[in-house]
PDB file of N, CA, C and O in Angstrom:
ATOM      1  N   MET A   1     -72.857 133.155 102.890  1.00  0.00           N
ATOM      2  CA  MET A   1     -73.666 133.962 104.199  1.00  0.00           C
ATOM      3  C   MET A   1     -75.159 133.143 103.960  1.00  0.00           C
ATOM      4  O   MET A   1     -75.654 132.693 102.926  1.00  0.00           O
ATOM      5  N   PRO A   2     -75.603 133.150 105.227  1.00  0.00           N
ATOM      6  CA  PRO A   2     -77.004 132.762 105.116  1.00  0.00           C
ATOM      7  C   PRO A   2     -78.049 134.249 104.680  1.00  0.00           C
ATOM      8  O   PRO A   2     -77.565 135.367 104.506  1.00  0.00           O
ATOM      9  N   ILE A   3     -79.110 134.014 104.600  1.00  0.00           N
ATOM     10  CA  ILE A   3     -80.252 134.730 103.561  1.00  0.00           C
ATOM     11  C   ILE A   3     -81.406 135.016 105.267  1.00  0.00           C
ATOM     12  O   ILE A   3     -82.128 134.270 105.928  1.00  0.00           O
ATOM     13  N   VAL A   4     -81.062 136.282 105.354  1.00  0.00           N
ATOM     14  CA  VAL A   4     -82.254 136.358 106.727  1.00  0.00           C
ATOM     15  C   VAL A   4     -83.188 137.358 106.808  1.00  0.00           C
ATOM     16  O   VAL A   4     -83.156 138.181 105.893  1.00  0.00           O
ATOM     17  N   GLU A   5     -83.991 137.496 107.644  1.00  0.00           N
ATOM     18  CA  GLU A   5     -84.904 138.863 107.457  1.00  0.00           C
ATOM     19  C   GLU A   5     -84.094 139.607 108.833  1.00  0.00           C
ATOM     20  O   GLU A   5     -83.478 139.056 109.746  1.00  0.00           O
ATOM     21  N   ASP A   6     -84.348 141.011 108.596  1.00  0.00           N
ATOM     22  CA  ASP A   6     -84.477 141.853 109.443  1.00  0.00           C
ATOM     23  C   ASP A   6     -85.153 141.266 110.991  1.00  0.00           C
ATOM     24  O   ASP A   6     -86.337 141.090 111.280  1.00  0.00           O
ATOM     25  N   PRO A   7     -83.626 141.000 112.020  1.00  0.00           N
ATOM     26  CA  PRO A   7     -84.556 140.850 113.310  1.00  0.00           C
ATOM     27  C   PRO A   7     -85.116 142.065 113.543  1.00  0.00           C
ATOM     28  O   PRO A   7     -84.772 143.105 112.981  1.00  0.00           O
ATOM     29  N   ILE A   8     -86.413 141.902 114.779  1.00  0.00           N
ATOM     30  CA  ILE A   8     -87.018 143.200 115.486  1.00  0.00           C
ATOM     31  C   ILE A   8     -86.784 142.920 116.511  1.00  0.00           C
ATOM     32  O   ILE A   8     -87.027 143.891 117.227  1.00  0.00           O
ATOM     33  N   SER A   9     -86.333 141.898 117.212  1.00  0.00           N
ATOM     34  CA  SER A   9     -85.847 141.632 118.551  1.00  0.00           C
ATOM     35  C   SER A   9     -84.691 140.802 119.146  1.00  0.00           C
ATOM     36  O   SER A   9     -84.395 139.664 118.781  1.00  0.00           O
ATOM     37  N   ILE A  10     -84.002 141.604 120.223  1.00  0.00           N
ATOM     38  CA  ILE A  10     -82.854 141.072 120.697  1.00  0.00           C
ATOM     39  C   ILE A  10     -82.916 139.132 120.335  1.00  0.00           C
ATOM     40  O   ILE A  10     -82.097 138.415 119.761  1.00  0.00           O
ATOM     41  N   LEU A  11     -84.147 138.837 120.918  1.00  0.00           N
ATOM     42  CA  LEU A  11     -83.860 137.256 120.626  1.00  0.00           C
ATOM     43  C   LEU A  11     -83.668 137.020 119.075  1.00  0.00           C
ATOM     44  O   LEU A  11     -82.778 136.244 118.728  1.00  0.00           O
ATOM     45  N   GLU A  12     -84.201 137.445 118.427  1.00  0.00           N
ATOM     46  CA  GLU A  12     -84.434 137.309 117.293  1.00  0.00           C
ATOM     47  C   GLU A  12     -82.568 137.793 116.214  1.00  0.00           C
ATOM     48  O   GLU A  12     -82.385 137.316 115.094  1.00  0.00           O
ATOM     49  N   ARG A  13     -81.972 138.321 116.592  1.00  0.00           N
ATOM     50  CA  ARG A  13     -80.785 138.953 116.347  1.00  0.00           C
ATOM     51  C   ARG A  13     -79.898 138.025 117.379  1.00  0.00           C
ATOM     52  O   ARG A  13     -78.718 138.121 117.040  1.00  0.00           O
ATOM     53  N   LYS A  14     -79.993 137.486 118.090  1.00  0.00           N
ATOM     54  CA  LYS A  14     -79.227 136.452 118.680  1.00  0.00           C
ATOM     55  C   LYS A  14     -79.050 134.448 117.756  1.00  0.00           C
ATOM     56  O   LYS A  14     -78.218 133.581 117.486  1.00  0.00           O
ATOM     57  N   SER A  15     -80.642 134.799 117.650  1.00  0.00           N
ATOM     58  CA  SER A  15     -80.748 133.270 116.977  1.00  0.00           C
ATOM     59  C   SER A  15     -80.227 133.626 115.395  1.00  0.00           C
ATOM     60  O   SER A  15     -80.499 132.756 114.568  1.00  0.00           O
ATOM     61  N   VAL A  16     -79.505 134.820 114.908  1.00  0.00           N
ATOM     62  CA  VAL A  16     -79.668 134.758 113.511  1.00  0.00           C
ATOM     63  C   VAL A  16     -77.544 134.392 113.887  1.00  0.00           C
ATOM     64  O   VAL A  16     -76.634 133.802 113.305  1.00  0.00           O
ATOM     65  N   ALA A  17     -77.691 135.077 114.992  1.00  0.00           N
ATOM     66  CA  ALA A  17     -75.737 135.536 114.767  1.00  0.00           C
ATOM     67  C   ALA A  17     -75.565 133.961 115.126  1.00  0.00           C
ATOM     68  O   ALA A  17     -74.695 133.363 114.493  1.00  0.00           O
ATOM     69  N   LYS A  18     -76.494 133.068 116.313  1.00  0.00           N
ATOM     70  CA  LYS A  18     -76.434 131.857 116.044  1.00  0.00           C
ATOM     71  C   LYS A  18     -76.001 131.114 114.929  1.00  0.00           C
ATOM     72  O   LYS A  18     -74.892 130.601 114.781  1.00  0.00           O
ATOM     73  N   VAL A  19     -76.947 131.094 114.168  1.00  0.00           N
ATOM     74  CA  VAL A  19     -77.077 130.476 112.282  1.00  0.00           C
ATOM     75  C   VAL A  19     -76.095 131.087 111.527  1.00  0.00           C
ATOM     76  O   VAL A  19     -75.610 130.532 110.541  1.00  0.00           O
ATOM     77  N   CYS A  20     -75.793 132.080 111.871  1.00  0.00           N
ATOM     78  CA  CYS A  20     -74.616 132.248 111.104  1.00  0.00           C
ATOM     79  C   CYS A  20     -73.286 132.117 110.970  1.00  0.00           C
ATOM     80  O   CYS A  20     -72.523 132.133 110.004  1.00  0.00           O
ATOM     81  N   MET A  21     -73.057 131.881 113.044  1.00  0.00           N
ATOM     82  CA  MET A  21     -71.860 131.045 113.306  1.00  0.00           C
ATOM     83  C   MET A  21     -71.806 129.974 113.262  1.00  0.00           C
ATOM     84  O   MET A  21     -70.698 129.456 113.400  1.00  0.00           O
ATOM     85  N   THR A  22     -72.965 129.153 113.053  1.00  0.00           N
ATOM     86  CA  THR A  22     -72.813 127.841 112.917  1.00  0.00           C
ATOM     87  C   THR A  22     -73.057 127.652 111.118  1.00  0.00           C
ATOM     88  O   THR A  22     -72.541 126.548 110.940  1.00  0.00           O
ATOM     89  N   LYS A  23     -73.452 128.032 110.020  1.00  0.00           N
ATOM     90  CA  LYS A  23     -73.186 127.884 108.826  1.00  0.00           C
ATOM     91  C   LYS A  23     -71.694 128.401 108.879  1.00  0.00           C
ATOM     92  O   LYS A  23     -71.027 127.562 108.275  1.00  0.00           O
ATOM     93  N   LEU A  24     -70.915 129.375 109.319  1.00  0.00           N
ATOM     94  CA  LEU A  24     -69.960 129.315 108.838  1.00  0.00           C
ATOM     95  C   LEU A  24     -68.477 129.477 109.380  1.00  0.00           C
ATOM     96  O   LEU A  24     -67.509 130.221 109.221  1.00  0.00           O
ATOM     97  N   ALA A  25     -69.022 127.848 110.447  1.00  0.00           N
ATOM     98  CA  ALA A  25     -68.124 126.636 110.907  1.00  0.00           C
ATOM     99  C   ALA A  25     -66.990 127.997 111.742  1.00  0.00           C
ATOM    100  O   ALA A  25     -65.765 127.882 111.787  1.00  0.00           O
ATOM    101  N   LEU A  26     -67.680 129.064 112.260  1.00  0.00           N
ATOM    102  CA  LEU A  26     -66.902 130.285 113.578  1.00  0.00           C
ATOM    103  C   LEU A  26     -67.323 129.882 114.858  1.00  0.00           C
ATOM    104  O   LEU A  26     -67.151 130.689 115.772  1.00  0.00           O
ATOM    105  N   GLU A  27     -67.881 128.711 115.125  1.00  0.00           N
ATOM    106  CA  GLU A  27     -68.513 128.095 116.723  1.00  0.00           C
ATOM    107  C   GLU A  27     -66.796 128.207 117.368  1.00  0.00           C
ATOM    108  O   GLU A  27     -66.743 128.055 118.588  1.00  0.00           O
ATOM    109  N   PRO A  28     -66.090 128.335 117.002  1.00  0.00           N
ATOM    110  CA  PRO A  28     -64.745 128.266 118.047  1.00  0.00           C
ATOM    111  C   PRO A  28     -64.673 129.553 118.353  1.00  0.00           C
ATOM    112  O   PRO A  28     -64.045 129.569 119.412  1.00  0.00           O
ATOM    113  N   MET A  29     -64.982 130.816 118.015  1.00  0.00           N
ATOM    114  CA  MET A  29     -64.848 131.790 118.267  1.00  0.00           C
ATOM    115  C   MET A  29     -65.856 132.409 119.052  1.00  0.00           C
ATOM    116  O   MET A  29     -66.951 132.372 118.492  1.00  0.00           O
ATOM    117  N   PRO A  30     -65.852 133.164 120.559  1.00  0.00           N
ATOM    118  CA  PRO A  30     -67.088 133.841 120.733  1.00  0.00           C
ATOM    119  C   PRO A  30     -67.543 135.071 119.813  1.00  0.00           C
ATOM    120  O   PRO A  30     -66.794 135.684 119.052  1.00  0.00           O
ATOM    121  N   ALA A  31     -68.648 135.275 119.981  1.00  0.00           N
ATOM    122  CA  ALA A  31     -69.226 136.600 118.927  1.00  0.00           C
ATOM    123  C   ALA A  31     -69.862 136.665 120.469  1.00  0.00           C
ATOM    124  O   ALA A  31     -69.859 135.899 121.433  1.00  0.00           O
ATOM    125  N   LEU A  32     -70.396 137.956 120.194  1.00  0.00           N
ATOM    126  CA  LEU A  32     -70.972 139.338 120.552  1.00  0.00           C
ATOM    127  C   LEU A  32     -72.023 139.657 119.704  1.00  0.00           C
ATOM    128  O   LEU A  32     -71.819 139.741 118.493  1.00  0.00           O
ATOM    129  N   VAL A  33     -73.222 139.861 120.226  1.00  0.00           N
ATOM    130  CA  VAL A  33     -74.209 140.432 119.232  1.00  0.00           C
ATOM    131  C   VAL A  33     -74.742 141.760 120.354  1.00  0.00           C
ATOM    132  O   VAL A  33     -74.968 141.833 121.562  1.00  0.00           O
ATOM    133  N   ASP A  34     -74.792 142.911 118.931  1.00  0.00           N
ATOM    134  CA  ASP A  34     -75.377 144.643 119.639  1.00  0.00           C
ATOM    135  C   ASP A  34     -76.208 143.858 120.008  1.00  0.00           C
ATOM    136  O   ASP A  34     -76.439 142.649 119.987  1.00  0.00           O
ATOM    137  N   ASP A  35     -76.930 145.467 120.612  1.00  0.00           N
ATOM    138  CA  ASP A  35     -78.262 145.827 120.982  1.00  0.00           C
ATOM    139  C   ASP A  35     -79.481 146.399 120.158  1.00  0.00           C
ATOM    140  O   ASP A  35     -79.185 147.010 119.131  1.00  0.00           O
ATOM    141  N   MET A  36     -80.503 146.304 120.405  1.00  0.00           N
ATOM    142  CA  MET A  36     -81.172 146.936 118.938  1.00  0.00           C
ATOM    143  C   MET A  36     -81.410 147.991 119.138  1.00  0.00           C
ATOM    144  O   MET A  36     -82.574 148.138 118.767  1.00  0.00           O
ATOM    145  N   GLN A  37     -80.889 149.261 119.665  1.00  0.00           N
ATOM    146  CA  GLN A  37     -79.818 150.104 118.824  1.00  0.00           C
ATOM    147  C   GLN A  37     -78.824 150.294 118.315  1.00  0.00           C
ATOM    148  O   GLN A  37     -78.545 151.449 117.994  1.00  0.00           O
ATOM    149  N   ASP A  38     -77.837 149.128 118.028  1.00  0.00           N
ATOM    150  CA  ASP A  38     -76.613 149.551 117.374  1.00  0.00           C
ATOM    151  C   ASP A  38     -75.488 150.152 117.818  1.00  0.00           C
ATOM    152  O   ASP A  38     -74.635 150.748 117.159  1.00  0.00           O
ATOM    153  N   THR A  39     -75.561 149.893 119.338  1.00  0.00           N
ATOM    154  CA  THR A  39     -74.759 151.100 119.602  1.00  0.00           C
ATOM    155  C   THR A  39     -73.295 150.216 120.006  1.00  0.00           C
ATOM    156  O   THR A  39     -72.710 150.867 120.872  1.00  0.00           O
ATOM    157  N   ALA A  40     -72.501 148.911 119.646  1.00  0.00           N
ATOM    158  CA  ALA A  40     -71.114 149.051 118.356  1.00  0.00           C
ATOM    159  C   ALA A  40     -71.707 149.511 117.288  1.00  0.00           C
ATOM    160  O   ALA A  40     -71.275 150.625 116.991  1.00  0.00           O
ATOM    161  N   ASN A  41     -72.683 149.036 116.443  1.00  0.00           N
ATOM    162  CA  ASN A  41     -72.739 149.227 115.094  1.00  0.00           C
ATOM    163  C   ASN A  41     -71.928 151.248 115.097  1.00  0.00           C
ATOM    164  O   ASN A  41     -70.981 151.700 114.454  1.00  0.00           O
ATOM    165  N   GLU A  42     -72.819 151.898 116.068  1.00  0.00           N
ATOM    166  CA  GLU A  42     -72.361 153.341 116.119  1.00  0.00           C
ATOM    167  C   GLU A  42     -71.422 153.703 116.286  1.00  0.00           C
ATOM    168  O   GLU A  42     -70.880 154.593 115.630  1.00  0.00           O
ATOM    169  N   ALA A  43     -70.661 152.723 117.829  1.00  0.00           N
ATOM    170  CA  ALA A  43     -69.141 153.412 117.768  1.00  0.00           C
ATOM    171  C   ALA A  43     -68.266 153.253 117.095  1.00  0.00           C
ATOM    172  O   ALA A  43     -67.377 154.054 116.807  1.00  0.00           O
ATOM    173  N   TYR A  44     -68.519 151.411 116.514  1.00  0.00           N
ATOM    174  CA  TYR A  44     -67.814 151.593 116.092  1.00  0.00           C
ATOM    175  C   TYR A  44     -67.189 152.246 114.087  1.00  0.00           C
ATOM    176  O   TYR A  44     -66.116 152.076 113.509  1.00  0.00           O
ATOM    177  N   GLY A  45     -68.172 152.794 113.747  1.00  0.00           N
ATOM    178  CA  GLY A  45     -68.312 153.625 112.905  1.00  0.00           C
ATOM    179  C   GLY A  45     -68.216 152.382 111.216  1.00  0.00           C
ATOM    180  O   GLY A  45     -67.185 152.304 110.547  1.00  0.00           O
ATOM    181  N   ALA A  46     -69.602 151.530 110.857  1.00  0.00           N
ATOM    182  CA  ALA A  46     -69.117 150.535 110.575  1.00  0.00           C
ATOM    183  C   ALA A  46     -70.015 150.574 109.209  1.00  0.00           C
ATOM    184  O   ALA A  46     -70.318 149.635 108.473  1.00  0.00           O
ATOM    185  N   TRP A  47     -70.310 151.815 109.119  1.00  0.00           N
ATOM    186  CA  TRP A  47     -70.733 151.924 107.533  1.00  0.00           C
ATOM    187  C   TRP A  47     -69.862 152.453 106.534  1.00  0.00           C
ATOM    188  O   TRP A  47     -69.112 153.360 106.894  1.00  0.00           O
ATOM    189  N   PRO A  48     -69.816 152.087 105.418  1.00  0.00           N
ATOM    190  CA  PRO A  48     -70.781 151.024 104.840  1.00  0.00           C
ATOM    191  C   PRO A  48     -70.484 149.899 104.834  1.00  0.00           C
ATOM    192  O   PRO A  48     -71.311 148.989 104.888  1.00  0.00           O
ATOM    193  N   ASP A  49     -69.048 149.714 104.758  1.00  0.00           N
ATOM    194  CA  ASP A  49     -68.720 148.511 105.467  1.00  0.00           C
ATOM    195  C   ASP A  49     -66.987 148.507 106.452  1.00  0.00           C
ATOM    196  O   ASP A  49     -65.905 149.090 106.391  1.00  0.00           O
ATOM    197  N   ARG A  50     -67.642 147.486 107.263  1.00  0.00           N
ATOM    198  CA  ARG A  50     -66.752 147.399 108.308  1.00  0.00           C
ATOM    199  C   ARG A  50     -66.098 146.244 108.357  1.00  0.00           C
ATOM    200  O   ARG A  50     -66.689 145.224 108.004  1.00  0.00           O
ATOM    201  N   LEU A  51     -64.918 146.194 108.748  1.00  0.00           N
ATOM    202  CA  LEU A  51     -64.682 144.255 109.261  1.00  0.00           C
ATOM    203  C   LEU A  51     -63.739 144.503 110.852  1.00  0.00           C
ATOM    204  O   LEU A  51     -62.553 144.809 110.733  1.00  0.00           O
ATOM    205  N   TYR A  52     -64.159 144.398 111.864  1.00  0.00           N
ATOM    206  CA  TYR A  52     -63.667 144.620 112.901  1.00  0.00           C
ATOM    207  C   TYR A  52     -63.367 143.258 113.561  1.00  0.00           C
ATOM    208  O   TYR A  52     -64.096 142.365 113.129  1.00  0.00           O
ATOM    209  N   LEU A  53     -62.429 142.853 114.551  1.00  0.00           N
ATOM    210  CA  LEU A  53     -62.432 141.775 115.345  1.00  0.00           C
ATOM    211  C   LEU A  53     -61.688 142.035 116.512  1.00  0.00           C
ATOM    212  O   LEU A  53     -60.496 142.343 116.491  1.00  0.00           O
ATOM    213  N   ILE A  54     -62.506 141.894 117.732  1.00  0.00           N
ATOM    214  CA  ILE A  54     -62.173 142.124 119.243  1.00  0.00           C
ATOM    215  C   ILE A  54     -61.639 140.948 119.869  1.00  0.00           C
ATOM    216  O   ILE A  54     -62.405 140.019 120.122  1.00  0.00           O
ATOM    217  N   GLY A  55     -60.109 140.856 120.221  1.00  0.00           N
ATOM    218  CA  GLY A  55     -59.247 139.962 120.811  1.00  0.00           C
ATOM    219  C   GLY A  55     -59.922 139.287 121.660  1.00  0.00           C
ATOM    220  O   GLY A  55     -61.149 139.378 121.613  1.00  0.00           O
ATOM    221  N   LYS A  56     -59.225 138.347 122.756  1.00  0.00           N
ATOM    222  CA  LYS A  56     -59.718 137.884 123.789  1.00  0.00           C
ATOM    223  C   LYS A  56     -59.297 138.501 124.796  1.00  0.00           C
ATOM    224  O   LYS A  56     -59.682 138.118 125.901  1.00  0.00           O
ATOM    225  N   ASP A  57     -58.499 139.490 124.703  1.00  0.00           N
ATOM    226  CA  ASP A  57     -58.228 140.401 125.499  1.00  0.00           C
ATOM    227  C   ASP A  57     -59.237 141.649 125.667  1.00  0.00           C
ATOM    228  O   ASP A  57     -59.270 142.518 126.539  1.00  0.00           O
ATOM    229  N   GLY A  58     -60.291 141.375 124.193  1.00  0.00           N
ATOM    230  CA  GLY A  58     -61.223 142.886 124.688  1.00  0.00           C
ATOM    231  C   GLY A  58     -60.565 143.641 123.607  1.00  0.00           C
ATOM    232  O   GLY A  58     -61.416 144.133 122.867  1.00  0.00           O
ATOM    233  N   LYS A  59     -59.573 143.863 123.312  1.00  0.00           N
ATOM    234  CA  LYS A  59     -58.807 144.700 122.613  1.00  0.00           C
ATOM    235  C   LYS A  59     -58.919 144.696 120.933  1.00  0.00           C
ATOM    236  O   LYS A  59     -58.835 143.544 120.508  1.00  0.00           O
ATOM    237  N   VAL A  60     -59.073 145.617 119.968  1.00  0.00           N
ATOM    238  CA  VAL A  60     -59.386 145.338 118.379  1.00  0.00           C
ATOM    239  C   VAL A  60     -57.970 145.244 118.259  1.00  0.00           C
ATOM    240  O   VAL A  60     -56.922 145.833 118.522  1.00  0.00           O
ATOM    241  N   ALA A  61     -58.704 143.657 117.447  1.00  0.00           N
ATOM    242  CA  ALA A  61     -57.178 143.156 117.118  1.00  0.00           C
ATOM    243  C   ALA A  61     -57.168 143.470 115.439  1.00  0.00           C
ATOM    244  O   ALA A  61     -56.227 143.236 114.680  1.00  0.00           O
ATOM    245  N   PHE A  62     -58.249 143.957 115.144  1.00  0.00           N
ATOM    246  CA  PHE A  62     -58.459 143.754 113.522  1.00  0.00           C
ATOM    247  C   PHE A  62     -59.137 144.596 113.298  1.00  0.00           C
ATOM    248  O   PHE A  62     -60.347 144.414 113.432  1.00  0.00           O
ATOM    249  N   HIS A  63     -58.682 145.749 112.903  1.00  0.00           N
ATOM    250  CA  HIS A  63     -59.130 146.955 112.304  1.00  0.00           C
ATOM    251  C   HIS A  63     -59.159 147.390 110.630  1.00  0.00           C
ATOM    252  O   HIS A  63     -58.311 147.958 109.942  1.00  0.00           O
ATOM    253  N   GLY A  64     -60.471 146.879 110.316  1.00  0.00           N
ATOM    254  CA  GLY A  64     -60.063 147.060 108.450  1.00  0.00           C
ATOM    255  C   GLY A  64     -60.847 148.383 107.522  1.00  0.00           C
ATOM    256  O   GLY A  64     -61.795 148.933 108.083  1.00  0.00           O
ATOM    257  N   GLY A  65     -60.642 148.633 106.808  1.00  0.00           N
ATOM    258  CA  GLY A  65     -60.601 149.908 106.645  1.00  0.00           C
ATOM    259  C   GLY A  65     -61.998 150.083 105.361  1.00  0.00           C
ATOM    260  O   GLY A  65     -62.426 149.201 104.616  1.00  0.00           O
ATOM    261  N   ARG A  66     -62.302 151.063 105.435  1.00  0.00           N
ATOM    262  CA  ARG A  66     -64.312 151.534 105.188  1.00  0.00           C
ATOM    263  C   ARG A  66     -64.324 150.901 104.008  1.00  0.00           C
ATOM    264  O   ARG A  66     -63.342 151.169 103.316  1.00  0.00           O
ATOM    265  N   GLY A  67     -65.515 149.746 103.281  1.00  0.00           N
ATOM    266  CA  GLY A  67     -65.500 149.831 102.197  1.00  0.00           C
ATOM    267  C   GLY A  67     -65.999 150.651 101.055  1.00  0.00           C
ATOM    268  O   GLY A  67     -66.212 151.855 101.196  1.00  0.00           O
ATOM    269  N   PRO A  68     -66.168 150.101 100.062  1.00  0.00           N
ATOM    270  CA  PRO A  68     -65.802 148.883  99.550  1.00  0.00           C
ATOM    271  C   PRO A  68     -64.215 148.134  99.538  1.00  0.00           C
ATOM    272  O   PRO A  68     -63.844 146.966  99.655  1.00  0.00           O
ATOM    273  N   PHE A  69     -63.245 149.922  99.261  1.00  0.00           N
ATOM    274  CA  PHE A  69     -62.312 149.378  98.881  1.00  0.00           C
ATOM    275  C   PHE A  69     -61.096 148.544  99.824  1.00  0.00           C
ATOM    276  O   PHE A  69     -60.073 147.956  99.471  1.00  0.00           O
ATOM    277  N   GLY A  70     -61.918 148.868 101.643  1.00  0.00           N
ATOM    278  CA  GLY A  70     -60.903 148.717 102.533  1.00  0.00           C
ATOM    279  C   GLY A  70     -62.216 146.852 102.847  1.00  0.00           C
ATOM    280  O   GLY A  70     -61.780 146.224 103.812  1.00  0.00           O
ATOM    281  N   PHE A  71     -62.654 146.612 102.623  1.00  0.00           N
ATOM    282  CA  PHE A  71     -63.661 145.637 102.205  1.00  0.00           C
ATOM    283  C   PHE A  71     -62.676 144.399 102.124  1.00  0.00           C
ATOM    284  O   PHE A  71     -62.465 143.950 100.997  1.00  0.00           O
ATOM    285  N   LYS A  72     -61.852 143.610 103.556  1.00  0.00           N
ATOM    286  CA  LYS A  72     -60.982 142.942 102.904  1.00  0.00           C
ATOM    287  C   LYS A  72     -60.867 141.513 103.702  1.00  0.00           C
ATOM    288  O   LYS A  72     -59.978 141.073 104.431  1.00  0.00           O
ATOM    289  N   PRO A  73     -62.138 140.959 103.268  1.00  0.00           N
ATOM    290  CA  PRO A  73     -61.698 140.109 104.052  1.00  0.00           C
ATOM    291  C   PRO A  73     -61.054 138.854 104.270  1.00  0.00           C
ATOM    292  O   PRO A  73     -61.486 138.015 105.061  1.00  0.00           O
ATOM    293  N   ASP A  74     -59.769 138.682 103.405  1.00  0.00           N
ATOM    294  CA  ASP A  74     -58.988 138.021 103.664  1.00  0.00           C
ATOM    295  C   ASP A  74     -58.042 137.640 104.919  1.00  0.00           C
ATOM    296  O   ASP A  74     -57.518 136.631 105.392  1.00  0.00           O
ATOM    297  N   GLU A  75     -58.150 139.464 105.274  1.00  0.00           N
ATOM    298  CA  GLU A  75     -56.746 139.764 105.814  1.00  0.00           C
ATOM    299  C   GLU A  75     -57.604 139.138 107.004  1.00  0.00           C
ATOM    300  O   GLU A  75     -57.173 138.341 107.837  1.00  0.00           O
ATOM    301  N   LEU A  76     -59.491 139.880 106.895  1.00  0.00           N
ATOM    302  CA  LEU A  76     -59.526 139.358 108.450  1.00  0.00           C
ATOM    303  C   LEU A  76     -59.323 137.843 109.069  1.00  0.00           C
ATOM    304  O   LEU A  76     -59.113 137.515 110.237  1.00  0.00           O
ATOM    305  N   GLU A  77     -59.463 136.996 107.827  1.00  0.00           N
ATOM    306  CA  GLU A  77     -59.313 135.432 108.156  1.00  0.00           C
ATOM    307  C   GLU A  77     -58.256 135.702 108.902  1.00  0.00           C
ATOM    308  O   GLU A  77     -58.380 135.507 110.111  1.00  0.00           O
ATOM    309  N   ASP A  78     -56.908 136.235 108.365  1.00  0.00           N
ATOM    310  CA  ASP A  78     -55.540 136.362 108.346  1.00  0.00           C
ATOM    311  C   ASP A  78     -56.073 136.486 110.190  1.00  0.00           C
ATOM    312  O   ASP A  78     -56.041 135.496 110.921  1.00  0.00           O
ATOM    313  N   ALA A  79     -56.486 137.741 110.629  1.00  0.00           N
ATOM    314  CA  ALA A  79     -56.587 138.353 111.711  1.00  0.00           C
ATOM    315  C   ALA A  79     -57.074 137.158 112.713  1.00  0.00           C
ATOM    316  O   ALA A  79     -56.320 136.792 113.615  1.00  0.00           O
ATOM    317  N   ILE A  80     -58.421 136.531 112.520  1.00  0.00           N
ATOM    318  CA  ILE A  80     -59.392 135.624 112.803  1.00  0.00           C
ATOM    319  C   ILE A  80     -57.287 134.399 113.496  1.00  0.00           C
ATOM    320  O   ILE A  80     -56.446 134.419 114.395  1.00  0.00           O
ATOM    321  N   ARG A  81     -57.617 133.672 112.268  1.00  0.00           N
ATOM    322  CA  ARG A  81     -56.160 132.455 112.659  1.00  0.00           C
ATOM    323  C   ARG A  81     -55.340 132.897 113.298  1.00  0.00           C
ATOM    324  O   ARG A  81     -54.822 132.064 114.041  1.00  0.00           O
ATOM    325  N   ALA A  82     -54.778 134.313 113.395  1.00  0.00           N
ATOM    326  CA  ALA A  82     -54.088 134.318 114.533  1.00  0.00           C
ATOM    327  C   ALA A  82     -54.103 134.707 115.790  1.00  0.00           C
ATOM    328  O   ALA A  82     -53.150 134.847 116.556  1.00  0.00           O
ATOM    329  N   GLU A  83     -55.393 134.901 115.995  1.00  0.00           N
ATOM    330  CA  GLU A  83     -55.998 135.413 117.044  1.00  0.00           C
ATOM    331  C   GLU A  83     -56.091 134.219 117.823  1.00  0.00           C
ATOM    332  O   GLU A  83     -55.815 134.158 119.021  1.00  0.00           O
ATOM    333  N   LEU A  84     -56.583 133.048 116.944  1.00  0.00           N
ATOM    334  CA  LEU A  84     -57.110 131.285 117.530  1.00  0.00           C
ATOM    335  C   LEU A  84     -55.653 130.450 117.702  1.00  0.00           C
ATOM    336  O   LEU A  84     -55.648 129.307 118.158  1.00  0.00           O
ATOM    337  N   GLY A  85     -54.229 131.249 117.226  1.00  0.00           N
ATOM    338  CA  GLY A  85     -53.792 130.483 117.308  1.00  0.00           C
ATOM    339  C   GLY A  85     -52.977 129.521 115.798  1.00  0.00           C
ATOM    340  O   GLY A  85     -51.861 129.014 115.678  1.00  0.00           O
ATOM    341  N   LEU A  86     -53.906 129.594 115.060  1.00  0.00           N
ATOM    342  CA  LEU A  86     -53.910 128.837 113.549  1.00  0.00           C
ATOM    343  C   LEU A  86     -52.999 129.233 112.791  1.00  0.00           C
ATOM    344  O   LEU A  86     -52.495 130.340 112.979  1.00  0.00           O
ATOM    345  N   GLU A  87     -52.513 128.268 111.584  1.00  0.00           N
ATOM    346  CA  GLU A  87     -52.072 128.525 110.750  1.00  0.00           C
ATOM    347  C   GLU A  87     -52.811 129.492 109.392  1.00  0.00           C
ATOM    348  O   GLU A  87     -53.999 129.329 109.113  1.00  0.00           O
ATOM    349  N   SER A  88     -51.937 130.480 108.634  1.00  0.00           N
ATOM    350  CA  SER A  88     -52.511 130.791 108.055  1.00  0.00           C
ATOM    351  C   SER A  88     -53.006 129.753 106.555  1.00  0.00           C
ATOM    352  O   SER A  88     -52.398 128.700 106.363  1.00  0.00           O
ATOM    353  N   VAL A  89     -54.160 130.201 105.564  1.00  0.00           N
ATOM    354  CA  VAL A  89     -54.308 129.540 104.904  1.00  0.00           C
ATOM    355  C   VAL A  89     -53.161 130.051 103.276  1.00  0.00           C
ATOM    356  O   VAL A  89     -52.998 131.100 102.652  1.00  0.00           O
ATOM    357  N   GLU A  90     -52.633 128.699 103.165  1.00  0.00           N
ATOM    358  CA  GLU A  90     -51.364 129.619 101.623  1.00  0.00           C
ATOM    359  C   GLU A  90     -52.437 129.053 100.717  1.00  0.00           C
ATOM    360  O   GLU A  90     -53.472 128.486 101.068  1.00  0.00           O
ATOM    361  N   GLU A  91     -51.943 129.345  99.296  1.00  0.00           N
ATOM    362  CA  GLU A  91     -52.664 129.154  98.487  1.00  0.00           C
ATOM    363  C   GLU A  91     -51.811 128.595  97.084  1.00  0.00           C
ATOM    364  O   GLU A  91     -52.428 128.319  96.055  1.00  0.00           O
TER     365      GLU A  91
END
């Protein structure tokens, strides 16, 4: 994950999102950026750690458990692949 300073404007926040999407190779998937009041963060109760995926239909496609024990990025990856119609990665 790229290391970035905490954005102080919506333009900076969008720039950070763009860098993260590029560095993490997530461009095939649209991303939304929360406003500077963290409205989405407040609505989804993302503290301390929470993973969500909003599907193409605008509904929650994946809702991870509360971190740190419910923080399972591999499950989110599987949900992203399913949403994009990609095969899951077998180890």
